[in-house]
C-alpha positions in Angstrom: 83.3 -70.1 212.2 86.2 -68.9 210.0 85.1 -67.2 206.8 86.7 -68.0 203.5 89.4 -65.6 202.3 88.7 -63.4 199.3 90.5 -64.5 196.2 91.9 -61.0 195.7 91.4 -57.4 196.9 92.9 -54.3 195.3 95.7 -52.6 197.2 94.7 -49.0 198.1 96.4 -46.2 196.2 97.6 -43.0 198.0 94.7 -40.9 199.3 92.2 -43.2 197.6 88.6 -43.1 198.8 87.4 -46.5 200.1 84.4 -46.3 197.8 86.9 -46.1 194.9 88.6 -49.3 196.2 85.2 -51.1 196.1 84.6 -49.7 192.6 87.9 -51.2 191.3 87.0 -54.5 193.0 83.6 -54.5 191.3 85.1 -54.1 187.9 87.3 -57.2 188.4 84.7 -59.2 190.2 82.3 -59.6 187.3 79.3 -58.7 189.5 76.4 -57.1 187.5 75.5 -54.5 190.1 77.6 -52.5 192.6 75.2 -53.3 195.5 76.1 -57.0 195.0 79.7 -56.1 195.3 79.1 -54.2 198.6 77.1 -57.1 199.9 80.0 -59.5 199.1 82.7 -57.3 200.6 81.0 -55.8 203.7 77.9 -57.9 204.1 75.7 -54.8 203.5 74.5 -53.4 200.3 74.1 -49.8 201.6 76.2 -47.1 199.8 77.7 -44.9 202.6 80.3 -42.3 202.7 82.1 -44.2 205.4 82.3 -48.0 205.3 80.3 -50.1 207.8 80.9 -53.6 209.0 84.6 -53.4 208.1 85.5 -56.4 210.2 83.5 -58.6 207.8 86.1 -57.6 205.1 89.2 -57.7 207.3 88.5 -61.2 208.6 88.9 -62.5 204.9 92.0 -60.5 204.1 95.7 -61.1 204.9 97.0 -59.7 208.2 98.9 -56.8 206.6 95.5 -55.1 205.9 95.0 -53.1 209.1 91.8 -51.5 210.3 93.3 -48.2 211.4 95.3 -47.9 208.2 92.3 -48.3 206.0 90.1 -46.0 208.0 92.6 -43.1 208.5 94.2 -43.3 205.0 91.3 -44.2 202.8 88.2 -42.6 204.4 87.1 -39.1 205.3 86.9 -39.8 209.1 90.2 -37.9 209.7 88.4 -34.8 208.6 86.2 -34.8 211.7 88.4 -36.9 214.0 90.1 -34.0 215.9 86.8 -32.4 216.7 85.1 -35.4 218.3 85.1 -36.3 222.0 86.6 -39.6 223.1 83.1 -41.1 223.4 82.0 -40.0 219.9 85.3 -41.2 218.5 84.7 -44.7 219.9 81.1 -44.7 218.6 82.3 -43.7 215.1 85.0 -46.4 215.1 82.5 -49.0 216.4 80.0 -48.0 213.7 82.6 -48.4 210.9 84.0 -51.7 212.2 80.6 -53.1 213.1 77.0 -52.0 212.3 75.9 -50.6 215.6 72.6 -49.0 214.5 70.6 -49.7 211.4 69.2 -46.2 211.2 72.1 -43.9 212.1 75.6 -44.3 210.9 78.8 -42.3 211.3 78.4 -41.2 207.6 75.7 -38.7 208.9 78.5 -36.6 210.3 80.0 -36.1 206.8 76.8 -35.8 204.8 77.1 -32.0 204.4 80.9 -32.1 203.7 81.5 -35.0 201.3 79.9 -35.7 197.9 77.8 -38.9 197.7 79.0 -39.5 194.2 82.7 -40.0 193.3 84.4 -37.1 191.5 87.6 -37.1 189.5 90.2 -34.7 188.0 90.9 -35.3 184.3 94.6 -34.6 184.6 94.9 -36.9 187.6 93.1 -39.6 185.6 95.7 -39.3 182.8 98.6 -39.6 185.3 96.9 -42.6 187.0 96.5 -44.4 183.7 100.2 -43.9 182.8 101.4 -44.9 186.3 98.9 -47.6 187.4 97.0 -48.6 184.3 93.7 -47.6 185.9 92.1 -44.6 187.5 90.9 -44.0 191.1 89.0 -41.4 193.1 90.9 -39.3 195.6 89.5 -38.3 199.0 90.5 -34.6 198.5 88.4 -34.4 195.4 85.2 -35.4 197.2 84.7 -32.3 199.3 81.6 -30.2 198.6 82.2 -26.5 197.6 85.7 -27.4 196.5 85.0 -28.3 192.9 88.5 -28.2 191.5 91.8 -30.1 191.8 94.2 -28.6 194.3 97.2 -29.8 192.2 96.1 -28.9 188.7 93.6 -26.2 189.3 91.1 -27.9 186.9 87.4 -28.3 187.5 86.4 -31.8 188.7 84.0 -34.1 186.8 81.6 -36.9 187.7 82.1 -40.6 186.9 80.2 -40.1 183.7 82.5 -37.2 182.6 80.1 -34.3 183.4 82.2 -31.4 184.5 81.5 -29.0 187.4 81.3 -25.3 186.9 84.6 -23.5 186.2 86.1 -21.9 189.3 87.1 -18.3 188.9 90.7 -17.3 189.7 89.6 -15.0 192.5 87.4 -17.7 194.1 90.2 -20.2 193.8 92.6 -17.8 195.6 90.1 -17.4 198.5 89.5 -21.2 198.7 93.1 -22.4 198.4 94.3 -21.6 202.0 91.3 -23.5 203.5 91.7 -26.3 200.9 95.4 -26.8 202.0 94.4 -27.0 205.7 91.8 -29.6 204.9 94.4 -31.6 203.0 96.6 -31.5 206.1 93.7 -32.6 208.2 92.9 -35.5 205.9 96.6 -36.5 206.0 96.2 -36.9 209.8 98.3 -33.9 210.8 95.7 -33.3 213.6 95.2 -36.9 214.6 96.7 -36.6 218.1 94.9 -33.3 219.0 92.3 -33.6 221.7 89.1 -31.5 222.0 90.1 -30.4 225.5 93.3 -28.9 224.1 91.4 -27.2 221.2 88.9 -25.8 223.7 91.8 -24.3 225.8 93.3 -22.8 222.7 90.0 -21.2 221.7 89.5 -19.8 225.1 93.0 -18.4 225.2 92.5 -16.6 221.9 89.1 -15.4 222.9 90.6 -14.1 226.1 93.5 -12.5 224.3 91.1 -10.7 221.8 88.8 -9.6 224.6 85.9 -11.7 223.4 85.2 -12.9 227.0 83.0 -10.8 229.3 83.7 -10.2 233.0 81.3 -12.9 233.9 83.2 -15.5 231.9 80.7 -15.7 229.0 81.7 -15.4 225.4 80.8 -12.2 223.6 79.8 -14.2 220.5 78.0 -11.3 218.7 81.1 -9.1 218.6 83.2 -12.1 217.6 80.7 -12.9 214.8 80.9 -9.4 213.5 84.7 -9.5 213.3 84.6 -13.0 211.9 82.3 -12.0 209.0 84.5 -9.0 208.1 87.7 -11.1 208.1 86.2 -13.9 205.9 84.2 -11.6 203.7 83.6 -13.3 200.3 84.9 -16.7 201.4 81.9 -17.8 203.5 79.6 -17.5 200.5 81.8 -19.8 198.5 81.7 -22.4 201.3 77.9 -22.2 201.6 78.0 -20.5 205.1 75.9 -17.4 205.7 75.3 -15.2 208.7 72.0 -16.8 209.5 73.6 -20.2 209.7 76.2 -18.9 212.2 73.6 -17.2 214.4 71.2 -20.2 214.5 71.1 -22.5 217.5 74.2 -21.0 219.3 76.4 -22.3 216.4 79.6 -20.7 217.6 79.1 -21.6 221.2 78.4 -25.2 220.4 81.3 -25.3 218.0 83.8 -24.0 220.6 82.4 -26.2 223.3 82.3 -29.3 220.9 78.6 -29.9 221.7 77.3 -29.7 218.1 75.5 -32.8 216.8 77.5 -32.6 213.6 81.0 -31.0 214.0 81.9 -28.7 211.1 85.6 -29.0 210.5 85.6 -26.2 207.9 84.1 -23.8 210.5 86.9 -24.9 212.9 89.5 -24.3 210.3 88.1 -20.8 209.5 88.1 -19.9 213.2 91.7 -21.0 213.5 92.7 -19.0 210.5 90.9 -16.0 211.9 93.0 -16.1 215.1 96.3 -17.1 213.4 97.7 -17.3 209.8 97.6 -21.1 209.8 96.2 -24.1 211.8 99.7 -25.2 212.8 100.5 -21.7 214.2 97.1 -21.7 216.0 98.0 -25.0 217.7 101.6 -24.2 218.5 101.7 -20.5 219.3 102.1 -19.9 223.0 99.6 -17.4 224.6 99.4 -15.9 228.0 97.6 -17.9 230.7 93.9 -17.2 231.2 93.8 -15.8 234.7 92.4 -12.9 236.6 92.5 -11.6 240.1 89.9 -13.2 242.4 87.4 -10.3 243.3 87.6 -9.4 247.0 90.4 -11.9 247.6 90.1 -15.2 249.5 88.9 -13.9 252.9 88.1 -14.0 255.8 86.2 -10.7 255.7 85.1 -8.2 258.5 81.7 -7.8 260.1 80.5 -4.2 259.8 77.7 -4.3 262.4 78.6 -1.8 265.2 76.3 -3.7 267.6 77.8 -7.1 267.0 80.3 -8.5 269.5 82.5 -9.4 266.5 82.4 -6.0 264.9 85.5 -5.2 262.8 86.7 -8.8 263.2 87.5 -11.2 260.3 84.7 -13.7 261.1 83.0 -13.9 257.7 84.3 -16.9 255.8 82.1 -17.0 252.7 81.7 -14.5 249.9 78.9 -14.8 247.3 80.3 -13.2 244.1 78.1 -12.0 241.3 79.7 -11.4 237.9 77.5 -9.1 235.8 77.4 -8.5 232.1 77.7 -4.8 232.6 79.4 -3.2 235.6 81.9 -4.4 238.1 81.7 -7.7 240.0 79.9 -7.5 243.4 80.4 -9.6 246.5 77.8 -10.3 249.3 79.1 -10.9 252.8 77.0 -12.2 255.8 78.0 -12.5 259.4 77.0 -15.8 260.8 76.9 -14.3 264.4 74.4 -11.4 263.9 73.0 -11.9 260.4 74.3 -8.5 259.2 74.7 -8.7 255.4 76.3 -6.1 253.1 77.4 -5.9 249.5 80.2 -4.1 247.7 81.8 -4.0 244.3 85.5 -4.1 243.3 85.7 -0.3 243.0 84.4 0.4 246.6 86.9 1.5 249.2 87.5 -0.5 252.4 84.7 1.0 254.4 82.4 1.6 251.5 79.5 -0.8 251.1 75.7 -1.1 250.9 73.6 -2.9 253.6 71.4 -5.7 252.3 69.9 -6.8 255.7 70.7 -5.5 259.2 70.1 -8.9 260.8 68.1 -10.1 263.8 70.6 -8.7 266.4 70.4 -5.2 265.0 66.6 -5.2 264.7 66.2 -6.4 268.4 68.6 -3.6 269.5 66.6 -1.0 267.5 63.3 -1.9 269.1 64.8 -2.1 272.5 66.5 1.3 272.3 63.3 2.9 271.1 61.4 1.5 274.1 64.0 2.9 276.4 64.2 6.4 274.9 61.0 6.9 272.8 63.3 9.1 270.6 63.6 8.3 267.0 66.8 10.4 266.6 68.6 8.8 269.6 67.6 5.3 268.3 68.9 6.0 264.8 72.2 7.4 266.2 72.6 4.4 268.4 72.1 2.0 265.5 74.4 4.0 263.1 71.7 4.7 260.5 69.8 7.7 259.3 66.4 8.7 260.7 64.3 7.6 257.7 65.8 4.1 257.8 65.2 3.8 261.6 61.6 5.0 261.0 60.9 2.5 258.3 62.1 -0.4 260.4 60.3 0.7 263.5 57.0 0.9 261.6 57.5 -2.7 260.7 59.0 -4.0 264.0 57.7 -1.9 266.8 54.0 -1.9 267.7 54.5 1.1 270.0 56.0 3.3 267.2 53.5 2.0 264.7 50.5 3.0 266.9 52.0 6.4 267.6 52.7 7.2 263.9 49.5 5.7 262.5 47.3 8.0 260.5 44.3 7.0 262.7 46.1 7.5 266.0 43.8 8.3 268.9 44.4 9.3 272.5 43.3 7.0 275.3 40.1 9.0 276.0 39.0 8.7 272.4 39.6 4.9 272.5 37.5 4.6 275.7 34.7 6.5 274.0 34.8 4.1 271.0 34.5 1.1 273.4 31.6 2.7 275.3 29.6 3.5 272.2 30.2 0.0 270.9 28.9 -1.5 274.1 25.7 0.4 273.7 25.2 -0.3 270.0 26.7 -3.7 269.8 27.5 -3.0 266.2 30.7 -1.9 264.5 28.7 -0.3 261.6 26.5 1.8 263.9 29.4 2.9 266.1 31.3 4.0 262.9 28.2 6.1 261.8 27.8 7.7 265.3 31.5 8.6 265.8 32.3 9.3 262.1 35.2 6.8 262.2 35.8 4.1 259.6 35.2 0.4 260.5 38.9 -0.6 260.1 39.9 1.9 262.7 37.3 0.6 265.2 38.4 -3.0 264.6 41.9 -2.0 265.5 41.1 -0.2 268.8 38.1 -2.2 270.1 39.3 -5.4 271.8 38.5 -8.5 269.8 37.3 -10.3 272.9 34.7 -7.6 273.5 33.5 -7.9 269.9 33.1 -11.7 270.2 31.1 -11.3 273.5 28.8 -8.5 272.5 28.1 -9.2 268.8 24.5 -10.1 268.1 24.0 -13.6 266.8 20.8 -14.8 265.2 19.3 -17.9 266.6 18.5 -19.2 263.1 18.8 -18.4 259.4 15.0 -17.7 259.3 15.2 -15.1 262.1 18.1 -13.4 260.3 16.1 -13.2 257.0 13.0 -11.7 258.9 15.1 -9.1 260.6 16.9 -8.1 257.4 13.5 -7.9 255.5 12.2 -5.6 258.2 15.1 -3.2 257.7 14.4 -3.0 254.0 10.6 -2.4 254.5 11.1 0.2 257.2 13.4 2.3 255.0 11.1 2.0 252.0 8.2 3.3 254.2 10.2 6.2 255.5 11.4 7.2 252.0 9.5 8.7 249.1 10.3 7.0 245.8 13.6 5.5 246.9 15.9 4.0 244.3 17.6 0.6 244.8 20.9 2.2 245.4 19.3 4.3 248.2 18.0 1.2 249.8 21.3 -0.6 249.5 23.2 2.3 251.0 20.8 2.7 253.9 20.5 -1.0 255.0 24.1 -1.8 254.3 26.0 -4.0 251.8 25.8 -7.1 254.1 22.0 -7.0 254.4 21.4 -6.1 250.8 23.7 -8.8 249.4 22.5 -11.5 251.8 18.8 -10.9 250.7 19.7 -10.7 247.0 21.4 -14.1 247.3 19.0 -15.9 249.7 15.7 -14.2 249.0 16.0 -12.8 245.4 12.3 -13.4 244.5 11.1 -11.5 247.6 13.5 -8.6 246.9 12.5 -8.4 243.2 8.8 -8.4 244.3 9.2 -5.6 247.0 12.0 -3.4 245.6 11.2 -0.6 243.2 11.6 -1.5 239.5 14.9 -1.0 237.9 13.5 0.7 234.9 9.9 2.1 235.3 10.2 4.1 238.5 8.3 7.3 238.6 10.3 10.1 240.2 9.5 13.6 241.3 12.4 15.4 239.7 11.6 18.8 241.1 11.7 17.3 244.6 14.9 15.4 243.9 16.5 18.6 242.4 15.8 20.5 245.6 17.1 17.6 247.8 20.4 17.2 245.9 20.9 21.0 245.7 20.9 21.1 249.5 23.4 18.2 249.6 25.6 20.0 247.1 25.6 23.2 249.2 26.5 21.2 252.3 29.4 19.5 250.5 30.7 22.8 249.1 30.7 24.4 252.6 32.7 21.4 254.0 35.2 21.5 251.1 35.8 25.2 251.9 36.5 24.4 255.5 38.9 21.5 254.7 42.6 21.9 255.4 44.7 22.2 253.5 42.7 24.4 251.1 42.4 23.0 247.7 40.7 24.2 244.5 37.0 23.2 244.4 36.3 21.4 241.2 33.2 19.7 239.8 34.7 16.2 240.4 35.5 17.0 244.0 32.0 18.1 244.6 30.6 14.9 243.0 33.0 12.7 245.0 31.8 14.2 248.2 28.1 13.5 247.5 26.4 10.2 248.3 26.7 7.7 245.5 23.1 7.8 244.5 23.1 11.6 244.2 26.3 11.6 242.2 24.8 8.9 239.8 21.7 11.0 239.3 23.7 14.1 238.4 25.8 12.0 235.9 22.9 10.2 234.3 20.2 12.9 234.3 21.8 16.3 234.0 18.9 17.7 232.0 16.4 17.1 234.9 18.6 18.7 237.7 19.0 22.2 236.4 19.2 23.9 239.8 21.8 21.5 241.1 24.0 21.9 238.1 23.7 25.7 238.3 24.9 25.7 241.9 27.9 23.4 240.9 28.8 25.7 238.0 28.7 28.8 240.3 30.8 27.1 243.0 33.6 25.8 240.8 36.8 27.8 241.2 
């Protein structure tokens, strides 16, 4: 269906804002309200910075009205056009020509830059009346923070004649260079510039000014510091502060053109920072961004003396690591032996650090030790120092680990452990008889023997009866035992099992936690004897160390040590012996 042509439509004046064209049409149309005029012209009553549904108007105008001409000569889209990707450019054009989304329009991109209400210069209005017989609003006068006319240096005013604050001479001098560059941008001087070209120019200038680290990342903090000093005083006038620039990786997103709303003024300020003008920034030729590839392109040599491919260029890959601080490093791994080493760009040819020796080297290390049983010869054969060979043998060689273990025993001692265990059929009792800890016994007594000789209760009831007998037997042998004494005597396993399964029986038969009657004189004599025995053993220990109060307490049974800590006033004799023995 062909729409009826409009009876008339005002021809745009130079640099006229499209909203001003609609305003002039409204005056001639006789419509009471402006939203009715917008509805008539665009099919939408919304007042936007950029027009929407422009095809609705163009379908009813003569052919000499072109879409591109209206958009790029009478709207503010050219202000952000150079800083949009191709995808976003297409989206913006589609949104202007058609209404793509009822909630979000291309005008959002200009909301912080362009005034919502039209503004005028009084001198320009006089000239327009003399020349055209009517006034119109220019695009250049609608920019926020630029409240003066760039031609007449006069303050702007609203449609109702309310003037903006007077701009001081110093402020105008700071704003004018930026204002002139914005004017050139609005005049489509940057129309053909692509974001990829701008990104390259930014990177070239960053590289030239040494704002790029060795790892290729931008040193934005140093750039920001220099940027703030260069534009000192100007940024405040433009409503830009340091916090705004530091928030949400502002510079990084601006340079990479990933910001949701591109800020053309910030782009212009950056260009002026690097060069004296935007044109010079875009045309000045800079040296290519290139650096030497660390460690070359390979192949690289295997440094494992035990590998058949030693000193041969068989390594084909290099994993480079570019650090913020320090020189780049490269990691090289031989696919034949697994030997991996790392070096940095300042290392000499034969200077490197081993990361892993590889399976071949580890096998040769263990095999050589089995043949020689000499740590020094093994280390020399594998071209490493003795401490390194020792640490690997402790992990890889059972023979060396057994020999160097802290609890290493000769064969006769191992046979004695096994014989005692066969008689007692208990790891705990064997440990008590031989004075060896249980972990050591578990290491030397064969697991098969343990499985065959361990006593297994026929039922849970039999186990409970046996465990209860142990508790009662100890309580009958002891005089006023504490719970801790019972626990220590019968063992953790028995005590915990009964407390879990037979708590009522335990609480009934065990001494009370609180109201136990003790013979403190008897206890004082008993603990005194224990203290004297401990002191004698400490004096015989090698190497000799200073005898302290804590060493004596640590050597006592837990129950005795707890009594000394909790009841010092009732164990006078014991404390006196300790005080006399402390060195």
